[in-house]
C-alpha positions as CSV (number, residue, x, y, z in Angstrom):
1,M,-30.9,114.4,103.9
2,I,-32.0,114.6,107.6
3,K,-33.5,117.4,108.4
4,N,-32.2,120.3,110.7
5,P,-35.1,122.0,112.6
6,Y,-33.1,124.7,114.0
7,Q,-32.0,126.2,110.3
8,Q,-35.7,125.9,109.7
9,L,-36.5,127.6,112.7
10,H,-34.1,130.4,112.0
11,H,-36.0,131.1,108.4
12,E,-39.3,131.4,110.3
13,F,-37.9,133.9,113.2
14,V,-36.6,136.1,110.3
15,A,-39.7,135.4,108.4
16,A,-41.6,136.8,111.2
17,G,-39.6,139.9,111.7
18,A,-37.0,138.9,114.2
19,K,-33.3,139.8,113.8
20,V,-31.4,137.0,115.0
21,L,-27.9,135.0,114.7
22,L,-27.4,131.6,115.0
23,S,-25.0,130.5,117.6
24,S,-23.2,128.1,119.7
25,G,-23.5,124.2,118.4
26,Q,-25.5,125.1,115.4
27,A,-23.0,127.6,114.3
28,C,-20.3,124.9,114.7
29,V,-22.6,122.5,112.4
30,A,-22.9,125.6,109.7
31,Y,-18.9,126.1,109.7
32,G,-18.7,122.3,108.9
33,I,-16.9,121.0,112.3
34,A,-19.8,119.2,113.9
35,A,-22.4,117.2,112.1
36,F,-25.4,118.0,115.0
37,S,-26.1,119.8,117.7
38,K,-29.1,118.6,120.2
39,D,-30.1,122.4,120.7
40,G,-30.2,126.0,119.1
41,D,-28.7,129.3,120.5
42,W,-29.3,132.5,119.2
43,I,-28.1,135.9,119.7
44,I,-31.3,138.0,119.4
45,E,-31.6,141.8,118.8
46,E,-32.6,143.7,121.9
47,S,-36.0,145.4,120.0
48,D,-39.7,144.6,121.2
49,A,-40.2,143.7,117.9
50,S,-37.5,140.5,117.6
51,C,-38.9,139.6,120.7
52,H,-42.5,139.6,119.8
53,A,-41.4,137.6,116.5
54,V,-39.6,134.7,118.0
55,L,-42.4,134.5,120.8
56,S,-45.0,134.4,118.3
57,V,-43.3,131.4,116.2
58,L,-42.9,129.5,119.5
59,A,-46.1,130.1,120.6
60,S,-47.6,128.8,117.1
61,K,-45.5,125.5,117.8
62,G,-46.7,125.2,121.5
63,A,-43.4,125.9,123.3
64,D,-43.1,125.5,126.8
65,Y,-40.9,127.8,128.8
66,R,-37.5,126.4,130.3
67,L,-35.9,127.7,133.4
68,G,-34.7,130.8,132.4
69,A,-35.3,134.5,132.1
70,P,-38.2,135.8,130.3
71,L,-37.8,136.8,126.4
72,D,-38.1,140.5,127.7
73,L,-35.8,143.4,127.1
74,R,-35.2,144.1,130.5
75,W,-33.9,140.8,131.0
76,L,-31.9,140.5,127.7
77,A,-30.2,143.8,128.8
78,K,-29.0,142.4,132.1
79,G,-27.5,139.4,130.1
80,W,-29.7,136.5,130.9
81,T,-31.0,133.8,128.5
82,S,-34.4,132.7,127.6
83,H,-34.9,128.9,127.2
84,F,-37.9,127.0,125.4
85,E,-38.5,123.5,124.3
86,Y,-41.4,121.6,122.0
87,M,-41.8,118.5,120.1
88,D,-41.4,118.5,116.6
89,G,-43.0,115.1,115.8
90,D,-40.1,112.8,117.6
91,I,-37.5,115.2,118.1
92,R,-37.3,117.6,121.3
93,V,-36.4,121.0,120.3
94,R,-34.7,123.4,122.4
95,A,-34.2,127.1,121.6
96,D,-32.2,129.5,123.8
97,F,-31.5,133.3,123.0
98,C,-29.7,135.9,124.6
99,S,-28.7,139.5,123.6
100,R,-25.6,140.1,125.5
101,P,-23.6,136.9,125.7
102,P,-20.9,136.2,128.0
103,R,-17.0,137.5,127.0
104,I,-18.1,139.5,124.1
105,K,-17.4,143.0,124.9
106,D,-18.6,144.7,121.9
107,I,-22.1,143.6,120.7
108,N,-22.2,145.9,117.9
109,R,-19.0,144.5,116.1
110,L,-21.0,140.9,116.6
111,W,-23.6,141.9,114.7
112,K,-21.4,144.0,111.9
113,D,-19.1,140.8,111.6
114,A,-22.1,138.4,111.3
115,V,-21.6,135.8,108.5
116,Q,-23.9,134.1,105.9
117,K,-24.2,130.1,105.7
118,A,-26.9,128.6,103.5
119,G,-28.8,131.6,103.6
120,I,-28.5,131.9,107.3
121,S,-26.9,134.7,109.7
122,I,-24.3,133.2,112.0
123,V,-21.5,134.4,114.3
124,D,-18.5,135.3,113.2
125,A,-15.8,132.6,113.8
126,Q,-13.8,134.9,116.2
127,S,-17.1,135.6,118.4
128,L,-18.2,131.8,118.5
129,I,-14.3,130.9,120.0
130,Q,-15.4,133.5,122.6
131,L,-18.4,131.8,123.1
132,K,-17.4,128.6,123.8
133,L,-15.1,129.1,126.2
134,T,-17.1,127.8,128.8
135,R,-16.7,125.4,131.8
136,R,-17.4,122.2,129.5
137,S,-14.2,120.3,128.5
138,R,-16.0,119.7,125.3
139,D,-16.2,123.2,124.3
140,Y,-12.2,123.3,123.5
141,M,-12.5,120.7,121.1
142,A,-14.9,122.7,119.0
143,I,-12.7,125.5,119.5
144,G,-9.5,123.4,118.5
145,A,-11.4,122.3,115.5
146,L,-12.5,126.3,114.6
147,A,-9.1,127.3,114.7
148,E,-7.5,124.4,112.8
149,E,-10.6,124.4,109.7
150,L,-10.5,128.4,109.6
151,G,-7.5,129.4,111.1
152,L,-4.6,126.9,110.1
153,N,-5.9,125.6,106.9
154,G,-7.9,128.8,106.2
155,N,-4.7,130.8,106.5
156,L,-5.7,133.3,109.4
157,P,-2.8,133.0,111.6
158,E,-3.9,135.1,114.5
159,L,-7.0,132.8,114.4
160,A,-4.8,129.8,114.7
161,L,-2.0,130.6,116.7
162,E,-4.7,132.2,119.7
163,Y,-6.8,129.2,119.8
164,L,-5.3,125.9,118.9
165,Q,-5.6,123.7,121.4
166,D,-3.2,120.9,121.0
167,Y,0.6,120.5,120.4
168,S,0.8,119.3,117.0
169,P,-1.3,122.0,115.4
170,L,0.0,124.7,117.0
171,S,3.6,123.8,116.3
172,K,3.0,123.6,112.6
173,A,1.3,127.4,113.1
174,V,4.4,128.5,114.8
175,K,6.3,127.2,112.3
176,R,4.4,128.9,109.6
177,W,4.2,132.1,110.9
178,P,7.0,132.9,113.4
179,N,6.9,136.4,113.0
180,I,3.6,136.8,113.6
181,A,3.6,134.3,116.3
182,A,6.4,136.5,118.0
183,Q,4.0,139.1,118.3
184,C,1.1,136.6,120.4
185,D,1.5,136.6,123.9
186,R,-0.2,132.9,124.7
187,E,2.4,131.2,126.7
188,A,2.2,128.0,124.5
189,V,3.1,129.9,121.7
190,R,6.1,131.7,123.5
191,L,7.5,128.2,124.7
192,L,7.3,126.9,121.2
193,L,9.3,129.8,119.6
194,Q,11.7,129.1,122.5
195,D,11.7,125.7,121.4
196,E,11.0,124.3,125.2
197,P,10.0,120.6,125.5
198,R,6.6,119.3,124.4
199,D,5.4,118.7,127.8
200,N,6.0,122.3,128.5
201,V,4.0,123.2,125.9
202,V,1.4,120.6,126.7
203,N,1.4,121.6,130.2
204,S,0.7,125.3,129.6
205,L,-2.3,124.3,127.1
206,A,-4.2,122.5,129.6
207,Q,-3.3,125.2,132.2
208,E,-4.8,127.9,130.2
209,R,-8.0,125.7,129.7
210,D,-8.5,124.9,132.9
211,R,-8.4,128.9,133.8
212,L,-10.8,129.8,131.0
213,M,-13.1,126.7,132.7
214,D,-12.8,127.9,136.3
215,A,-13.6,131.8,135.5
216,D,-16.9,130.6,133.5
217,E,-17.8,128.1,136.3
218,T,-17.6,131.4,138.6
219,R,-19.9,133.4,136.4
220,I,-22.2,130.5,136.5
221,Q,-22.3,129.8,140.5
222,R,-22.5,133.9,140.7
223,M,-25.8,133.8,138.3
224,I,-26.9,131.0,140.1
225,R,-26.4,132.6,143.8
226,V,-28.3,135.9,142.6
227,S,-31.5,133.8,141.1
228,A,-32.1,131.2,144.0
229,G,-35.4,132.7,144.5
230,Y,-36.6,133.0,141.1
231,Q,-35.6,129.4,140.4
232,D,-37.8,128.3,143.2
233,K,-40.7,130.5,141.7
234,F,-40.0,128.9,138.5
235,A,-40.6,125.4,139.6
236,V,-44.0,126.3,141.2
237,F,-45.2,128.0,138.1
238,K,-43.8,125.2,136.1
239,K,-46.2,122.8,137.8
240,S,-49.2,125.3,137.7
241,W,-48.6,125.7,134.0
242,K,-48.6,121.6,133.3
243,Q,-51.4,121.6,135.4
244,Q,-53.7,124.5,133.7
245,G,-52.6,123.7,130.4
246,A,-51.1,127.3,130.2
247,M,-49.9,128.6,126.6
248,L,-46.8,130.4,126.2
249,M,-48.0,133.5,126.2
250,Q,-49.5,133.1,129.7
251,Q,-46.2,131.8,131.1
252,H,-44.4,134.6,129.4
253,A,-46.6,137.1,131.7
254,D,-46.0,135.0,134.8
255,L,-42.3,135.0,134.6
256,C,-41.9,139.0,133.9
257,S,-44.1,139.6,136.5
258,A,-41.9,137.1,138.7
259,A,-38.6,138.4,137.3
260,A,-39.6,142.2,138.2
261,S,-38.8,141.6,141.7
262,L,-36.2,138.7,141.6
263,L,-33.8,139.3,138.8
264,E,-32.5,142.4,139.6
265,E,-28.8,142.4,139.8
266,N,-27.3,143.1,136.3
267,L,-24.9,139.9,135.4
268,N,-24.1,141.3,132.0
269,G,-20.5,140.3,131.7
């Protein structure tokens, strides 16, 4: 069996005292709808203890910061994400952390509804789908797979009706649960109930995806505009760190200092 460095890393974070939930691509792996994911994403508790534990583990592996905010409560609370990478043999491991992910309105529910897979705490399916409503078209394949495996096949009608991405499985869900479908406000579901032509349903699904992708693109572009000065400062730091051989905790101190003056706007949500 091929080793999954992200699952091992999760166990190390927890052993060091961090409270974290595995998310995004690696959560899809845990749910069995993806064979692999090239990086790791975690939701981290907003606490000094969790941040310190994660930084300690990453420092022990010789990790470096990638462009992003420092892993610090001030910036986690503003909705920013921290990014790291290191080499594990021939594998480049990338680890990303946030505490207030986009599109998740109730962070407490996120922790309350977390599930266990192979001894690892991961985000629940509903939250994972919300996290996957991004500007990337490939994420909607994952959403559809989650909705089909856990909703349609797992007999969770609301999950299936709200998030199935293709005509055939959505049509099957509407026929299986017509009374529940009648309570759903999704346009594609309404069109199926009205026995509209297939093209109309397919077009509705495509337009829905486009609206969601555009909303996330708008969010990303806003973050890019606000953090432009910080990105420039990070590039200078990155060059200096390489020249000096700066270790992770020195990088962290530099970024905290830069962020204090350059990341002032709250981008949460």
